[in-house]
Backbone as a chain_set.jsonl record, in Angstrom:
{"seq": "ELLVTFLSEAPTMLETLKTAVAKEDADAYRRAAHSIKSNAEIFGATALADLSRRMELTRLSDAPPPVGDLETMWSDTEKALKALHNA", "coords": {"N": [[-9.972, -9.485, 13.291], [-9.521, -6.949, 12.491], [-7.326, -7.493, 11.161], [-7.793, -9.585, 9.049], [-9.749, -8.113, 7.719], [-7.609, -6.161, 6.739], [-6.251, -7.539, 5.196], [-8.152, -8.197, 3.251], [-8.857, -6.017, 1.842], [-6.65, -4.326, 1.014], [-5.874, -5.269, -1.795], [-7.603, -4.332, -3.089], [-6.845, -1.303, -2.318], [-4.611, -0.956, -3.78], [-5.052, -1.634, -6.075], [-6.516, 0.739, -6.742], [-4.39, 2.984, -6.267], [-2.948, 2.191, -8.532], [-4.93, 2.781, -10.627], [-5.307, 5.521, -9.889], [-2.499, 6.594, -10.514], [-2.66, 5.969, -13.149], [-4.68, 7.339, -14.496], [-3.4, 9.964, -13.567], [-4.148, 11.115, -11.086], [-3.633, 12.845, -8.903], [-4.612, 13.618, -6.238], [-6.196, 11.119, -5.418], [-4.243, 9.263, -5.417], [-2.128, 9.96, -3.42], [-4.217, 9.974, -1.239], [-4.745, 6.856, -1.457], [-1.858, 5.686, -1.068], [-1.76, 6.992, 1.489], [-3.724, 5.378, 2.877], [-2.573, 2.727, 2.529], [-0.304, 2.971, 3.899], [-0.989, 3.748, 6.762], [-2.54, 1.456, 7.285], [-0.642, -0.793, 7.171], [1.091, 0.351, 9.117], [-0.197, -0.094, 11.555], [-0.02, -2.978, 11.653], [2.578, -3.462, 12.043], [4.042, -3.702, 9.326], [6.663, -2.55, 8.821], [8.231, -1.9, 6.392], [6.897, -2.19, 4.193], [5.136, 0.323, 5.119], [6.848, 2.308, 5.097], [7.402, 2.545, 2.364], [5.095, 3.542, 1.326], [4.45, 5.791, 2.768], [6.789, 7.396, 1.568], [5.786, 7.328, -1.132], [3.226, 8.759, -0.39], [4.297, 11.015, 0.178], [5.315, 12.192, -2.072], [5.336, 13.936, -4.808], [3.192, 12.974, -7.433], [3.774, 13.953, -9.863], [6.423, 14.465, -9.597], [8.399, 11.762, -9.937], [8.715, 8.569, -11.404], [6.204, 6.457, -9.827], [6.749, 4.271, -7.431], [5.096, 1.784, -7.938], [5.069, -0.896, -8.894], [7.292, -2.085, -7.101], [6.047, -1.182, -4.819], [3.604, -3.194, -4.842], [5.207, -5.726, -4.997], [6.4, -5.588, -2.188], [3.904, -5.67, -1.02], [3.221, -8.355, -1.487], [4.89, -9.898, -0.286], [4.409, -9.052, 2.277], [1.734, -9.934, 2.586], [1.897, -12.66, 2.543], [3.464, -13.075, 4.906], [1.937, -11.95, 6.998], [-0.245, -13.843, 6.994], [0.793, -15.831, 7.544], [1.667, -15.227, 10.018], [-1.283, -15.009, 11.448], [-2.494, -17.431, 10.982], [-0.947, -19.089, 12.556]], "CA": [[-10.911, -9.251, 12.282], [-8.814, -6.066, 11.525], [-5.816, -8.283, 9.975], [-8.582, -10.214, 8.008], [-10.262, -6.837, 6.862], [-6.758, -5.639, 6.093], [-5.628, -8.616, 4.131], [-9.328, -8.141, 2.008], [-9.204, -4.564, 1.37], [-5.203, -4.1, 0.701], [-5.553, -5.434, -3.225], [-8.54, -3.088, -3.905], [-5.955, -0.247, -2.05], [-3.277, -1.059, -4.701], [-5.923, -1.084, -7.609], [-7.302, 2.334, -6.563], [-3.126, 3.488, -6.36], [-2.678, 2.022, -9.588], [-5.711, 3.634, -10.978], [-4.768, 6.949, -9.66], [-1.437, 6.921, -11.527], [-2.925, 5.771, -14.858], [-5.089, 8.709, -14.692], [-2.693, 11.155, -13.116], [-5.14, 11.647, -10.102], [-2.533, 13.044, -7.758], [-5.369, 13.406, -4.833], [-6.614, 9.607, -5.171], [-2.732, 8.835, -5.506], [-1.847, 10.424, -2.165], [-5.333, 9.066, -0.566], [-4.411, 5.35, -1.585], [-0.914, 5.472, -0.286], [-1.958, 6.908, 2.874], [-4.252, 4.362, 3.59], [-1.626, 1.47, 2.651], [0.756, 3.264, 4.855], [-1.545, 3.629, 7.971], [-2.765, 0.148, 7.72], [0.704, -1.224, 7.248], [1.617, 0.561, 10.552], [-0.999, -1.176, 12.588], [0.401, -4.615, 11.744], [4.238, -3.51, 11.903], [4.681, -4.042, 8.475], [7.372, -1.191, 8.608], [8.823, -1.541, 5.223], [5.666, -1.45, 3.495], [4.588, 1.6, 5.491], [8.089, 3.278, 4.663], [7.567, 2.716, 1.018], [3.55, 4.066, 0.92], [4.663, 7.212, 2.86], [7.654, 8.02, 0.601], [4.87, 7.538, -2.294], [2.355, 9.355, 0.02], [5.126, 12.261, 0.209], [6.185, 12.176, -3.036], [3.973, 14.28, -6.002], [3.09, 12.003, -8.616], [4.356, 14.121, -11.042], [7.893, 14.466, -9.585], [8.981, 10.781, -10.422], [7.461, 7.505, -11.786], [5.717, 5.995, -9.043], [7.281, 2.614, -7.463], [3.993, 1.208, -8.016], [5.503, -2.307, -8.958], [7.837, -2.358, -5.791], [4.778, -1.566, -3.41], [2.968, -4.803, -5.13], [6.12, -6.968, -4.643], [6.492, -5.529, -0.908], [2.721, -6.194, -0.379], [2.901, -9.753, -1.616], [5.725, -10.497, 0.858], [3.576, -8.827, 3.68], [0.508, -10.626, 2.78], [2.296, -14.077, 3.025], [3.986, -12.947, 6.322], [0.597, -11.282, 7.62], [-1.207, -14.737, 6.649], [1.369, -16.981, 8.21], [1.115, -14.954, 11.589], [-2.594, -14.999, 11.597], [-2.742, -19.073, 10.771], [-0.075, -19.524, 13.609]], "C": [[-10.302, -8.387, 11.813], [-7.802, -6.373, 10.565], [-6.672, -8.878, 8.963], [-9.14, -8.974, 7.229], [-8.867, -6.263, 5.958], [-6.221, -6.268, 4.764], [-6.527, -8.603, 2.881], [-9.135, -7.046, 1.215], [-7.683, -4.032, 0.873], [-5.49, -4.274, -0.734], [-6.353, -4.333, -3.72], [-7.419, -1.599, -3.338], [-5.181, -0.094, -3.25], [-3.856, -1.002, -6.038], [-5.856, 0.582, -7.547], [-5.834, 3.301, -6.718], [-2.754, 3.46, -7.782], [-3.794, 3.069, -10.847], [-5.44, 5.07, -10.923], [-3.733, 7.446, -10.489], [-1.785, 6.836, -13.002], [-3.694, 6.839, -15.257], [-4.666, 9.933, -14.057], [-3.354, 11.947, -12.041], [-4.169, 11.801, -8.992], [-3.484, 13.137, -6.367], [-5.674, 11.881, -4.637], [-5.193, 8.987, -4.928], [-2.3, 8.835, -4.034], [-2.99, 9.856, -1.127], [-4.66, 7.117, -0.386], [-3.277, 5.239, -1.071], [-0.795, 5.715, 1.064], [-2.559, 5.663, 3.805], [-3.422, 2.95, 3.552], [-0.89, 1.859, 3.957], [0.209, 2.996, 6.339], [-1.864, 2.207, 8.104], [-1.596, -0.772, 8.13], [1.166, -0.81, 8.568], [1.189, -0.22, 11.526], [-0.492, -2.52, 12.469], [1.741, -4.543, 11.664], [4.959, -3.666, 10.939], [5.633, -2.735, 8.054], [7.953, -1.041, 7.234], [7.661, -1.15, 3.954], [4.856, -0.278, 3.75], [5.695, 2.74, 5.263], [7.554, 3.615, 3.266], [6.26, 3.526, 0.869], [4.124, 5.296, 1.521], [5.568, 7.867, 2.184], [6.606, 8.641, -0.508], [3.822, 8.723, -1.829], [2.543, 10.817, -0.14], [5.542, 12.933, -0.858], [5.273, 12.774, -3.9], [4.219, 13.401, -6.96], [3.881, 12.278, -9.715], [6.436, 14.501, -11.132], [8.976, 13.239, -10.145], [8.187, 9.945, -10.56], [7.646, 6.8, -10.344], [6.21, 4.382, -8.873], [6.076, 1.526, -7.13], [4.461, -0.52, -7.974], [6.221, -2.813, -7.526], [6.902, -2.483, -4.732], [3.824, -2.706, -3.916], [3.752, -5.804, -4.755], [6.271, -6.944, -3.156], [5.1, -5.988, -0.184], [2.359, -7.457, -0.404], [3.672, -10.438, -0.66], [4.968, -10.325, 2.29], [2.597, -9.403, 3.865], [0.833, -11.946, 3.302], [2.789, -13.852, 4.519], [2.816, -12.867, 7.368], [-0.353, -12.754, 7.851], [-0.579, -15.676, 7.661], [1.258, -16.506, 9.85], [-0.435, -15.326, 11.986], [-3.141, -16.515, 11.659], [-1.964, -19.793, 12.162], [-0.799, -19.758, 14.966]], "O": [[-10.187, -8.518, 10.594], [-7.482, -5.79, 9.529], [-6.257, -8.675, 7.822], [-8.904, -8.932, 6.021], [-8.953, -5.972, 4.765], [-5.89, -5.753, 3.696], [-6.104, -8.858, 1.754], [-9.234, -7.104, -0.01], [-7.81, -3.039, 0.157], [-5.357, -3.157, -1.233], [-5.969, -3.531, -4.571], [-7.278, -0.786, -4.252], [-5.134, 1.039, -3.729], [-3.309, -0.448, -6.991], [-5.218, 1.37, -8.244], [-6.015, 4.386, -7.272], [-2.298, 4.472, -8.314], [-3.372, 3.86, -11.69], [-5.365, 5.734, -11.956], [-3.86, 8.492, -11.126], [-1.272, 7.523, -13.885], [-3.448, 7.337, -16.355], [-5.435, 10.891, -13.975], [-3.243, 13.17, -11.968], [-3.952, 10.87, -8.216], [-2.959, 12.655, -5.363], [-5.331, 11.429, -3.545], [-5.162, 8.088, -4.088], [-2.126, 7.758, -3.464], [-2.553, 9.255, -0.145], [-4.292, 6.479, 0.6], [-3.429, 4.389, -0.194], [-0.073, 5.067, 1.822], [-2.177, 5.168, 4.865], [-3.588, 2.125, 4.451], [-0.894, 1.129, 4.948], [0.781, 2.191, 7.074], [-1.427, 1.68, 9.126], [-1.56, -1.392, 9.193], [1.692, -1.71, 9.223], [1.898, -0.915, 12.254], [-0.647, -3.205, 13.48], [2.281, -5.549, 11.204], [6.179, -3.787, 11.047], [5.358, -2.019, 7.091], [8.179, 0.128, 6.923], [7.607, -0.225, 3.144], [4.042, 0.162, 2.938], [5.401, 3.935, 5.257], [7.276, 4.778, 2.971], [6.45, 4.421, 0.045], [4.373, 6.095, 0.618], [5.32, 9.067, 2.068], [6.473, 9.83, -0.798], [3.521, 9.585, -2.655], [1.694, 11.663, -0.421], [6.055, 14.05, -0.792], [4.189, 12.189, -3.884], [5.355, 13.076, -7.306], [4.506, 11.474, -10.407], [7.265, 14.67, -12.026], [10.069, 13.499, -10.646], [7.047, 10.071, -10.114], [8.718, 6.584, -9.78], [6.142, 3.502, -9.732], [6.126, 0.646, -6.27], [4.149, -1.242, -7.026], [5.786, -3.789, -6.915], [6.807, -3.417, -3.937], [3.161, -3.137, -2.972], [3.244, -6.783, -4.208], [6.3, -8.048, -2.614], [5.068, -6.531, 0.921], [1.464, -7.9, 0.316], [3.252, -11.492, -0.183], [4.915, -11.167, 3.187], [2.227, -9.602, 5.023], [0.262, -12.41, 4.288], [2.344, -14.667, 5.327], [2.749, -13.567, 8.379], [-1.127, -12.792, 8.808], [-1.258, -16.246, 8.514], [0.854, -17.25, 10.743], [-0.589, -16.025, 12.988], [-4.139, -16.777, 12.33], [-2.351, -20.837, 12.685], [-0.161, -20.132, 15.95]]}, "num_chains": 1, "name": "protein.A"}
């Protein structure tokens, strides 16, 4: 059930992150990155968790956030988690 919840909620978390970047809302950006990181850690998605952690710890104003990289990594992670769930 937790995996299904993560799979369904992660796209919303990513949208929240993108909206925070667009609005330059550092607090919302940090919270969204933290949520993605925490969930990814639970399911052993270490690459996704590591990138999310770096995003969480980097101030929004310090560098362009790697949102595109995170989305690509999420897509790969989603496929792997779905394959495990259906196995």
